[in-house]
PDB file of N, CA, C and O in Angstrom:
ATOM      1  N   UNK A   1       5.890  -4.012  16.343  1.00  0.00           N
ATOM      2  CA  UNK A   1       5.429  -4.895  15.327  1.00  0.00           C
ATOM      3  C   UNK A   1       5.550  -4.241  14.096  1.00  0.00           C
ATOM      4  O   UNK A   1       5.075  -3.128  13.875  1.00  0.00           O
ATOM      5  N   UNK A   2       6.306  -5.051  13.130  1.00  0.00           N
ATOM      6  CA  UNK A   2       6.508  -4.555  11.750  1.00  0.00           C
ATOM      7  C   UNK A   2       5.414  -4.951  10.612  1.00  0.00           C
ATOM      8  O   UNK A   2       4.958  -6.086  10.482  1.00  0.00           O
ATOM      9  N   UNK A   3       5.116  -3.982   9.918  1.00  0.00           N
ATOM     10  CA  UNK A   3       4.057  -3.950   9.053  1.00  0.00           C
ATOM     11  C   UNK A   3       4.897  -4.228   7.455  1.00  0.00           C
ATOM     12  O   UNK A   3       5.960  -3.737   7.076  1.00  0.00           O
ATOM     13  N   UNK A   4       4.004  -5.163   6.755  1.00  0.00           N
ATOM     14  CA  UNK A   4       4.625  -5.344   5.479  1.00  0.00           C
ATOM     15  C   UNK A   4       3.897  -4.787   4.219  1.00  0.00           C
ATOM     16  O   UNK A   4       2.667  -4.749   4.254  1.00  0.00           O
ATOM     17  N   UNK A   5       4.402  -4.453   3.368  1.00  0.00           N
ATOM     18  CA  UNK A   5       3.748  -3.993   2.009  1.00  0.00           C
ATOM     19  C   UNK A   5       4.288  -4.961   0.880  1.00  0.00           C
ATOM     20  O   UNK A   5       5.477  -4.978   0.561  1.00  0.00           O
ATOM     21  N   UNK A   6       3.328  -5.761   0.301  1.00  0.00           N
ATOM     22  CA  UNK A   6       3.796  -6.439  -0.920  1.00  0.00           C
ATOM     23  C   UNK A   6       3.331  -5.818  -2.096  1.00  0.00           C
ATOM     24  O   UNK A   6       2.289  -5.164  -2.131  1.00  0.00           O
ATOM     25  N   UNK A   7       4.091  -6.008  -3.081  1.00  0.00           N
ATOM     26  CA  UNK A   7       3.929  -5.134  -4.279  1.00  0.00           C
ATOM     27  C   UNK A   7       4.675  -5.778  -5.401  1.00  0.00           C
ATOM     28  O   UNK A   7       5.641  -6.504  -5.164  1.00  0.00           O
ATOM     29  N   UNK A   8       4.216  -5.511  -6.739  1.00  0.00           N
ATOM     30  CA  UNK A   8       5.043  -5.662  -7.957  1.00  0.00           C
ATOM     31  C   UNK A   8       5.416  -4.581  -8.574  1.00  0.00           C
ATOM     32  O   UNK A   8       4.640  -3.656  -8.812  1.00  0.00           O
ATOM     33  N   UNK A   9       6.634  -4.592  -8.893  1.00  0.00           N
ATOM     34  CA  UNK A   9       7.209  -3.430  -9.722  1.00  0.00           C
ATOM     35  C   UNK A   9       8.252  -4.088 -10.661  1.00  0.00           C
ATOM     36  O   UNK A   9       9.092  -4.917 -10.310  1.00  0.00           O
ATOM     37  N   UNK A  10       8.080  -3.618 -11.843  1.00  0.00           N
ATOM     38  CA  UNK A  10       8.959  -4.194 -13.020  1.00  0.00           C
ATOM     39  C   UNK A  10       9.075  -5.557 -13.192  1.00  0.00           C
ATOM     40  O   UNK A  10      10.146  -6.039 -13.562  1.00  0.00           O
ATOM     41  N   UNK A  11       7.886  -6.391 -12.918  1.00  0.00           N
ATOM     42  CA  UNK A  11       7.755  -7.811 -13.085  1.00  0.00           C
ATOM     43  C   UNK A  11       8.326  -8.468 -11.757  1.00  0.00           C
ATOM     44  O   UNK A  11       8.197  -9.679 -11.579  1.00  0.00           O
ATOM     45  N   UNK A  12       8.945  -7.674 -10.848  1.00  0.00           N
ATOM     46  CA  UNK A  12       9.497  -8.435  -9.551  1.00  0.00           C
ATOM     47  C   UNK A  12       8.523  -8.338  -8.532  1.00  0.00           C
ATOM     48  O   UNK A  12       8.016  -7.216  -8.535  1.00  0.00           O
ATOM     49  N   UNK A  13       7.998  -9.203  -7.526  1.00  0.00           N
ATOM     50  CA  UNK A  13       7.606  -9.188  -6.428  1.00  0.00           C
ATOM     51  C   UNK A  13       8.382  -8.943  -5.267  1.00  0.00           C
ATOM     52  O   UNK A  13       9.212  -9.728  -4.809  1.00  0.00           O
ATOM     53  N   UNK A  14       8.073  -7.771  -4.779  1.00  0.00           N
ATOM     54  CA  UNK A  14       8.819  -7.043  -3.697  1.00  0.00           C
ATOM     55  C   UNK A  14       8.182  -7.004  -2.308  1.00  0.00           C
ATOM     56  O   UNK A  14       6.981  -7.269  -2.247  1.00  0.00           O
ATOM     57  N   UNK A  15       8.920  -6.669  -1.051  1.00  0.00           N
ATOM     58  CA  UNK A  15       8.156  -6.485  -0.082  1.00  0.00           C
ATOM     59  C   UNK A  15       8.921  -5.422   0.787  1.00  0.00           C
ATOM     60  O   UNK A  15      10.147  -5.388   0.888  1.00  0.00           O
ATOM     61  N   UNK A  16       8.026  -4.540   1.416  1.00  0.00           N
ATOM     62  CA  UNK A  16       8.710  -3.297   2.030  1.00  0.00           C
ATOM     63  C   UNK A  16       8.102  -3.708   3.448  1.00  0.00           C
ATOM     64  O   UNK A  16       7.094  -4.397   3.602  1.00  0.00           O
ATOM     65  N   UNK A  17       8.825  -3.209   4.368  1.00  0.00           N
ATOM     66  CA  UNK A  17       8.713  -3.356   5.678  1.00  0.00           C
ATOM     67  C   UNK A  17       8.643  -1.871   6.501  1.00  0.00           C
ATOM     68  O   UNK A  17       9.441  -0.958   6.284  1.00  0.00           O
ATOM     69  N   UNK A  18       7.756  -1.819   7.290  1.00  0.00           N
ATOM     70  CA  UNK A  18       7.455  -0.428   7.891  1.00  0.00           C
ATOM     71  C   UNK A  18       7.154  -0.641   9.483  1.00  0.00           C
ATOM     72  O   UNK A  18       6.763  -1.715   9.942  1.00  0.00           O
ATOM     73  N   UNK A  19       7.381   0.481  10.226  1.00  0.00           N
ATOM     74  CA  UNK A  19       7.471   0.345  11.738  1.00  0.00           C
ATOM     75  C   UNK A  19       5.869   0.696  12.247  1.00  0.00           C
ATOM     76  O   UNK A  19       5.599   0.454  13.423  1.00  0.00           O
ATOM     77  N   UNK A  20       4.937   1.199  11.460  1.00  0.00           N
ATOM     78  CA  UNK A  20       3.692   1.451  11.848  1.00  0.00           C
ATOM     79  C   UNK A  20       2.626   1.145  10.758  1.00  0.00           C
ATOM     80  O   UNK A  20       2.983   1.000   9.589  1.00  0.00           O
ATOM     81  N   UNK A  21       1.407   1.050  11.102  1.00  0.00           N
ATOM     82  CA  UNK A  21       0.399   0.916   9.991  1.00  0.00           C
ATOM     83  C   UNK A  21       0.445   2.224   9.269  1.00  0.00           C
ATOM     84  O   UNK A  21       0.545   2.160   8.044  1.00  0.00           O
ATOM     85  N   UNK A  22       0.393   3.274   9.772  1.00  0.00           N
ATOM     86  CA  UNK A  22       0.183   4.460   9.181  1.00  0.00           C
ATOM     87  C   UNK A  22       1.415   4.810   7.954  1.00  0.00           C
ATOM     88  O   UNK A  22       1.208   5.469   6.934  1.00  0.00           O
ATOM     89  N   UNK A  23       2.716   4.183   8.357  1.00  0.00           N
ATOM     90  CA  UNK A  23       3.616   4.413   7.430  1.00  0.00           C
ATOM     91  C   UNK A  23       3.446   3.117   6.217  1.00  0.00           C
ATOM     92  O   UNK A  23       3.512   3.318   5.004  1.00  0.00           O
ATOM     93  N   UNK A  24       3.272   2.099   6.710  1.00  0.00           N
ATOM     94  CA  UNK A  24       2.859   1.035   5.673  1.00  0.00           C
ATOM     95  C   UNK A  24       1.622   1.480   4.504  1.00  0.00           C
ATOM     96  O   UNK A  24       1.527   1.174   3.316  1.00  0.00           O
ATOM     97  N   UNK A  25       0.902   2.172   5.219  1.00  0.00           N
ATOM     98  CA  UNK A  25      -0.622   2.550   4.347  1.00  0.00           C
ATOM     99  C   UNK A  25       0.009   3.686   3.342  1.00  0.00           C
ATOM    100  O   UNK A  25      -0.168   3.640   2.124  1.00  0.00           O
ATOM    101  N   UNK A  26       0.710   4.634   3.950  1.00  0.00           N
ATOM    102  CA  UNK A  26       1.369   5.811   3.131  1.00  0.00           C
ATOM    103  C   UNK A  26       2.351   5.144   2.054  1.00  0.00           C
ATOM    104  O   UNK A  26       2.323   5.536   0.887  1.00  0.00           O
ATOM    105  N   UNK A  27       3.127   4.234   2.428  1.00  0.00           N
ATOM    106  CA  UNK A  27       4.129   3.809   1.369  1.00  0.00           C
ATOM    107  C   UNK A  27       3.276   2.954   0.393  1.00  0.00           C
ATOM    108  O   UNK A  27       3.699   2.850  -0.758  1.00  0.00           O
ATOM    109  N   UNK A  28       2.251   2.401   0.694  1.00  0.00           N
ATOM    110  CA  UNK A  28       1.527   1.524  -0.226  1.00  0.00           C
ATOM    111  C   UNK A  28       0.768   2.430  -1.268  1.00  0.00           C
ATOM    112  O   UNK A  28       0.515   2.082  -2.421  1.00  0.00           O
ATOM    113  N   UNK A  29       0.451   3.603  -0.720  1.00  0.00           N
ATOM    114  CA  UNK A  29      -0.365   4.638  -1.629  1.00  0.00           C
ATOM    115  C   UNK A  29       0.740   5.324  -2.507  1.00  0.00           C
ATOM    116  O   UNK A  29       0.493   5.555  -3.690  1.00  0.00           O
ATOM    117  N   UNK A  30       1.862   5.631  -1.998  1.00  0.00           N
ATOM    118  CA  UNK A  30       2.827   6.227  -3.003  1.00  0.00           C
ATOM    119  C   UNK A  30       3.238   5.208  -3.914  1.00  0.00           C
ATOM    120  O   UNK A  30       3.432   5.594  -5.066  1.00  0.00           O
ATOM    121  N   UNK A  31       3.429   3.909  -3.653  1.00  0.00           N
ATOM    122  CA  UNK A  31       3.730   2.861  -4.669  1.00  0.00           C
ATOM    123  C   UNK A  31       2.645   2.667  -5.864  1.00  0.00           C
ATOM    124  O   UNK A  31       2.860   2.413  -7.050  1.00  0.00           O
ATOM    125  N   UNK A  32       1.327   2.878  -5.137  1.00  0.00           N
ATOM    126  CA  UNK A  32       0.455   2.785  -6.389  1.00  0.00           C
ATOM    127  C   UNK A  32       0.438   3.840  -7.189  1.00  0.00           C
ATOM    128  O   UNK A  32       0.183   3.660  -8.379  1.00  0.00           O
ATOM    129  N   UNK A  33       0.728   5.253  -6.654  1.00  0.00           N
ATOM    130  CA  UNK A  33       0.968   6.431  -7.617  1.00  0.00           C
ATOM    131  C   UNK A  33       1.966   6.286  -8.318  1.00  0.00           C
ATOM    132  O   UNK A  33       1.961   6.937  -9.362  1.00  0.00           O
ATOM    133  N   UNK A  34       3.039   5.509  -8.069  1.00  0.00           N
ATOM    134  CA  UNK A  34       4.073   5.378  -8.785  1.00  0.00           C
ATOM    135  C   UNK A  34       3.932   4.146  -9.905  1.00  0.00           C
ATOM    136  O   UNK A  34       4.880   3.859 -10.635  1.00  0.00           O
ATOM    137  N   UNK A  35       2.756   3.504  -9.961  1.00  0.00           N
ATOM    138  CA  UNK A  35       2.328   2.700 -10.855  1.00  0.00           C
ATOM    139  C   UNK A  35       2.605   1.344 -10.529  1.00  0.00           C
ATOM    140  O   UNK A  35       2.587   0.531 -11.453  1.00  0.00           O
ATOM    141  N   UNK A  36       2.887   0.918  -9.244  1.00  0.00           N
ATOM    142  CA  UNK A  36       3.120  -0.474  -8.661  1.00  0.00           C
ATOM    143  C   UNK A  36       1.768  -1.034  -8.683  1.00  0.00           C
ATOM    144  O   UNK A  36       0.758  -0.364  -8.896  1.00  0.00           O
ATOM    145  N   UNK A  37       1.793  -2.304  -8.451  1.00  0.00           N
ATOM    146  CA  UNK A  37       0.658  -3.305  -8.174  1.00  0.00           C
ATOM    147  C   UNK A  37       0.945  -3.702  -6.739  1.00  0.00           C
ATOM    148  O   UNK A  37       1.766  -4.593  -6.519  1.00  0.00           O
ATOM    149  N   UNK A  38       0.193  -2.970  -5.568  1.00  0.00           N
ATOM    150  CA  UNK A  38       0.247  -3.183  -4.330  1.00  0.00           C
ATOM    151  C   UNK A  38      -0.802  -4.354  -3.879  1.00  0.00           C
ATOM    152  O   UNK A  38      -1.946  -3.902  -3.844  1.00  0.00           O
ATOM    153  N   UNK A  39      -0.736  -5.503  -3.584  1.00  0.00           N
ATOM    154  CA  UNK A  39      -1.610  -6.539  -3.247  1.00  0.00           C
ATOM    155  C   UNK A  39      -1.585  -7.167  -1.862  1.00  0.00           C
ATOM    156  O   UNK A  39      -2.031  -8.303  -1.702  1.00  0.00           O
ATOM    157  N   UNK A  40      -1.146  -6.556  -0.994  1.00  0.00           N
ATOM    158  CA  UNK A  40      -0.999  -6.903   0.514  1.00  0.00           C
ATOM    159  C   UNK A  40      -0.489  -5.968   1.550  1.00  0.00           C
ATOM    160  O   UNK A  40       0.688  -5.655   1.370  1.00  0.00           O
ATOM    161  N   UNK A  41      -0.989  -5.512   2.450  1.00  0.00           N
ATOM    162  CA  UNK A  41      -0.472  -4.763   3.545  1.00  0.00           C
ATOM    163  C   UNK A  41      -0.965  -5.790   5.005  1.00  0.00           C
ATOM    164  O   UNK A  41      -2.066  -6.316   5.166  1.00  0.00           O
ATOM    165  N   UNK A  42      -0.019  -5.840   5.746  1.00  0.00           N
ATOM    166  CA  UNK A  42      -0.532  -6.409   7.107  1.00  0.00           C
ATOM    167  C   UNK A  42       0.893  -6.883   8.123  1.00  0.00           C
ATOM    168  O   UNK A  42       2.021  -6.419   7.950  1.00  0.00           O
ATOM    169  N   UNK A  43       0.623  -7.627   8.901  1.00  0.00           N
ATOM    170  CA  UNK A  43       1.501  -7.989  10.179  1.00  0.00           C
ATOM    171  C   UNK A  43       1.881  -9.461  10.050  1.00  0.00           C
ATOM    172  O   UNK A  43       1.156 -10.184   9.366  1.00  0.00           O
ATOM    173  N   UNK A  44       2.933  -9.949  10.638  1.00  0.00           N
ATOM    174  CA  UNK A  44       3.244 -11.195  10.892  1.00  0.00           C
ATOM    175  C   UNK A  44       3.514 -11.886   9.587  1.00  0.00           C
ATOM    176  O   UNK A  44       4.222 -11.359   8.730  1.00  0.00           O
ATOM    177  N   UNK A  45       2.882 -13.215   9.411  1.00  0.00           N
ATOM    178  CA  UNK A  45       3.171 -13.883   8.362  1.00  0.00           C
ATOM    179  C   UNK A  45       2.576 -13.032   6.974  1.00  0.00           C
ATOM    180  O   UNK A  45       1.687 -12.181   7.000  1.00  0.00           O
ATOM    181  N   UNK A  46       3.208 -13.436   5.955  1.00  0.00           N
ATOM    182  CA  UNK A  46       2.903 -12.682   4.716  1.00  0.00           C
ATOM    183  C   UNK A  46       1.549 -13.037   4.143  1.00  0.00           C
ATOM    184  O   UNK A  46       1.041 -12.364   3.247  1.00  0.00           O
ATOM    185  N   UNK A  47       0.905 -14.225   4.732  1.00  0.00           N
ATOM    186  CA  UNK A  47      -0.401 -14.590   4.130  1.00  0.00           C
ATOM    187  C   UNK A  47      -1.505 -13.836   5.176  1.00  0.00           C
ATOM    188  O   UNK A  47      -2.716 -13.929   4.977  1.00  0.00           O
ATOM    189  N   UNK A  48      -0.988 -13.149   6.209  1.00  0.00           N
ATOM    190  CA  UNK A  48      -1.869 -12.413   7.135  1.00  0.00           C
ATOM    191  C   UNK A  48      -1.963 -10.806   6.589  1.00  0.00           C
ATOM    192  O   UNK A  48      -1.611  -9.838   7.264  1.00  0.00           O
ATOM    193  N   UNK A  49      -2.380 -10.758   5.554  1.00  0.00           N
ATOM    194  CA  UNK A  49      -2.455  -9.241   5.054  1.00  0.00           C
ATOM    195  C   UNK A  49      -3.791  -9.120   4.394  1.00  0.00           C
ATOM    196  O   UNK A  49      -4.393 -10.022   3.811  1.00  0.00           O
ATOM    197  N   UNK A  50      -4.210  -7.754   4.583  1.00  0.00           N
ATOM    198  CA  UNK A  50      -5.380  -7.482   3.481  1.00  0.00           C
ATOM    199  C   UNK A  50      -5.148  -7.483   2.088  1.00  0.00           C
ATOM    200  O   UNK A  50      -4.053  -7.132   1.648  1.00  0.00           O
ATOM    201  N   UNK A  51      -6.120  -7.861   1.311  1.00  0.00           N
ATOM    202  CA  UNK A  51      -6.058  -7.875  -0.037  1.00  0.00           C
ATOM    203  C   UNK A  51      -6.038  -6.747  -0.849  1.00  0.00           C
ATOM    204  O   UNK A  51      -6.030  -5.627  -0.338  1.00  0.00           O
ATOM    205  N   UNK A  52      -6.030  -6.908  -2.057  1.00  0.00           N
ATOM    206  CA  UNK A  52      -6.117  -6.025  -3.077  1.00  0.00           C
ATOM    207  C   UNK A  52      -7.350  -5.198  -3.082  1.00  0.00           C
ATOM    208  O   UNK A  52      -7.240  -4.014  -3.400  1.00  0.00           O
ATOM    209  N   UNK A  53      -8.648  -5.742  -2.729  1.00  0.00           N
ATOM    210  CA  UNK A  53      -9.839  -5.017  -2.721  1.00  0.00           C
ATOM    211  C   UNK A  53      -9.653  -3.894  -1.502  1.00  0.00           C
ATOM    212  O   UNK A  53      -9.781  -2.691  -1.730  1.00  0.00           O
ATOM    213  N   UNK A  54      -9.367  -4.371  -0.309  1.00  0.00           N
ATOM    214  CA  UNK A  54      -9.078  -3.379   0.686  1.00  0.00           C
ATOM    215  C   UNK A  54      -8.177  -2.366   0.237  1.00  0.00           C
ATOM    216  O   UNK A  54      -8.516  -1.183   0.225  1.00  0.00           O
ATOM    217  N   UNK A  55      -6.898  -2.808  -0.182  1.00  0.00           N
ATOM    218  CA  UNK A  55      -5.887  -1.793  -0.599  1.00  0.00           C
ATOM    219  C   UNK A  55      -6.485  -0.705  -1.364  1.00  0.00           C
ATOM    220  O   UNK A  55      -6.229   0.469  -1.096  1.00  0.00           O
ATOM    221  N   UNK A  56      -7.277  -1.050  -2.311  1.00  0.00           N
ATOM    222  CA  UNK A  56      -7.855  -0.310  -3.498  1.00  0.00           C
ATOM    223  C   UNK A  56      -8.741   0.638  -2.542  1.00  0.00           C
ATOM    224  O   UNK A  56      -8.497   1.837  -2.683  1.00  0.00           O
ATOM    225  N   UNK A  57      -9.632   0.337  -1.684  1.00  0.00           N
ATOM    226  CA  UNK A  57     -10.605   1.362  -0.904  1.00  0.00           C
ATOM    227  C   UNK A  57      -9.739   1.961  -0.126  1.00  0.00           C
ATOM    228  O   UNK A  57     -10.008   3.162  -0.144  1.00  0.00           O
ATOM    229  N   UNK A  58      -8.766   1.732   0.603  1.00  0.00           N
ATOM    230  CA  UNK A  58      -7.584   2.536   1.385  1.00  0.00           C
ATOM    231  C   UNK A  58      -7.018   3.695   0.520  1.00  0.00           C
ATOM    232  O   UNK A  58      -6.928   4.856   0.917  1.00  0.00           O
ATOM    233  N   UNK A  59      -6.674   3.278  -0.622  1.00  0.00           N
ATOM    234  CA  UNK A  59      -5.915   4.060  -1.794  1.00  0.00           C
ATOM    235  C   UNK A  59      -7.087   5.247  -2.133  1.00  0.00           C
ATOM    236  O   UNK A  59      -6.850   6.453  -2.064  1.00  0.00           O
ATOM    237  N   UNK A  60      -8.125   4.782  -2.433  1.00  0.00           N
ATOM    238  CA  UNK A  60      -9.128   5.710  -2.809  1.00  0.00           C
ATOM    239  C   UNK A  60      -9.488   6.871  -1.823  1.00  0.00           C
ATOM    240  O   UNK A  60      -9.747   8.018  -2.185  1.00  0.00           O
ATOM    241  N   UNK A  61      -9.469   6.410  -0.481  1.00  0.00           N
ATOM    242  CA  UNK A  61      -9.544   7.500   0.421  1.00  0.00           C
ATOM    243  C   UNK A  61      -8.260   8.259   0.663  1.00  0.00           C
ATOM    244  O   UNK A  61      -8.333   9.479   0.815  1.00  0.00           O
ATOM    245  N   UNK A  62      -7.200   7.705   0.708  1.00  0.00           N
ATOM    246  CA  UNK A  62      -5.918   8.530   0.637  1.00  0.00           C
ATOM    247  C   UNK A  62      -5.849   9.532  -0.495  1.00  0.00           C
ATOM    248  O   UNK A  62      -5.527  10.696  -0.259  1.00  0.00           O
ATOM    249  N   UNK A  63      -6.160   9.092  -1.792  1.00  0.00           N
ATOM    250  CA  UNK A  63      -5.997   9.947  -2.879  1.00  0.00           C
ATOM    251  C   UNK A  63      -6.965  11.091  -2.700  1.00  0.00           C
ATOM    252  O   UNK A  63      -6.555  12.224  -2.951  1.00  0.00           O
ATOM    253  N   UNK A  64      -8.367  10.892  -2.240  1.00  0.00           N
ATOM    254  CA  UNK A  64      -9.236  11.963  -1.967  1.00  0.00           C
ATOM    255  C   UNK A  64      -8.492  12.933  -1.002  1.00  0.00           C
ATOM    256  O   UNK A  64      -8.462  14.139  -1.245  1.00  0.00           O
ATOM    257  N   UNK A  65      -7.897  12.400   0.084  1.00  0.00           N
ATOM    258  CA  UNK A  65      -7.515  13.329   1.121  1.00  0.00           C
ATOM    259  C   UNK A  65      -6.218  13.965   0.548  1.00  0.00           C
ATOM    260  O   UNK A  65      -5.981  15.149   0.785  1.00  0.00           O
ATOM    261  N   UNK A  66      -5.441  13.271  -0.139  1.00  0.00           N
ATOM    262  CA  UNK A  66      -4.217  14.117  -0.434  1.00  0.00           C
ATOM    263  C   UNK A  66      -4.330  15.015  -1.669  1.00  0.00           C
ATOM    264  O   UNK A  66      -3.469  15.882  -1.818  1.00  0.00           O
ATOM    265  N   UNK A  67      -5.429  14.875  -2.673  1.00  0.00           N
ATOM    266  CA  UNK A  67      -5.673  15.765  -3.617  1.00  0.00           C
ATOM    267  C   UNK A  67      -7.161  15.930  -3.695  1.00  0.00           C
ATOM    268  O   UNK A  67      -7.853  15.455  -4.596  1.00  0.00           O
ATOM    269  N   UNK A  68      -7.636  16.695  -2.605  1.00  0.00           N
ATOM    270  CA  UNK A  68      -9.084  16.776  -2.627  1.00  0.00           C
ATOM    271  C   UNK A  68      -9.836  17.637  -3.899  1.00  0.00           C
ATOM    272  O   UNK A  68     -11.043  17.454  -4.053  1.00  0.00           O
ATOM    273  N   UNK A  69      -9.243  18.408  -4.645  1.00  0.00           N
ATOM    274  CA  UNK A  69      -9.817  18.856  -5.902  1.00  0.00           C
ATOM    275  C   UNK A  69      -9.157  18.212  -7.067  1.00  0.00           C
ATOM    276  O   UNK A  69      -9.023  18.918  -8.066  1.00  0.00           O
ATOM    277  N   UNK A  70      -8.694  16.912  -7.107  1.00  0.00           N
ATOM    278  CA  UNK A  70      -8.200  16.261  -8.141  1.00  0.00           C
ATOM    279  C   UNK A  70      -6.655  16.745  -8.634  1.00  0.00           C
ATOM    280  O   UNK A  70      -6.163  16.364  -9.697  1.00  0.00           O
ATOM    281  N   UNK A  71      -5.996  17.619  -7.715  1.00  0.00           N
ATOM    282  CA  UNK A  71      -5.072  18.277  -8.321  1.00  0.00           C
ATOM    283  C   UNK A  71      -3.654  17.488  -7.647  1.00  0.00           C
ATOM    284  O   UNK A  71      -3.653  16.991  -6.521  1.00  0.00           O
ATOM    285  N   UNK A  72      -2.713  17.486  -8.387  1.00  0.00           N
ATOM    286  CA  UNK A  72      -1.439  16.770  -7.638  1.00  0.00           C
ATOM    287  C   UNK A  72      -0.347  17.440  -7.438  1.00  0.00           C
ATOM    288  O   UNK A  72       0.611  16.908  -6.877  1.00  0.00           O
TER     289      UNK A  72
END
């Protein structure tokens, strides 16, 4: 099953496809770090995705785990 990541970069709405939820979440977090607006992660139809609030919570956890002392 493929996972999608919906995001905005440079004014364009884009979609990235990934082979697992872990890869999709990692990609979404890297996109946020790069300044993109990630607004959906999910499977199947693009309307079937978690929204920006949940993405923000996932990113906060990922950022704490990736940079436990605030170091990049």
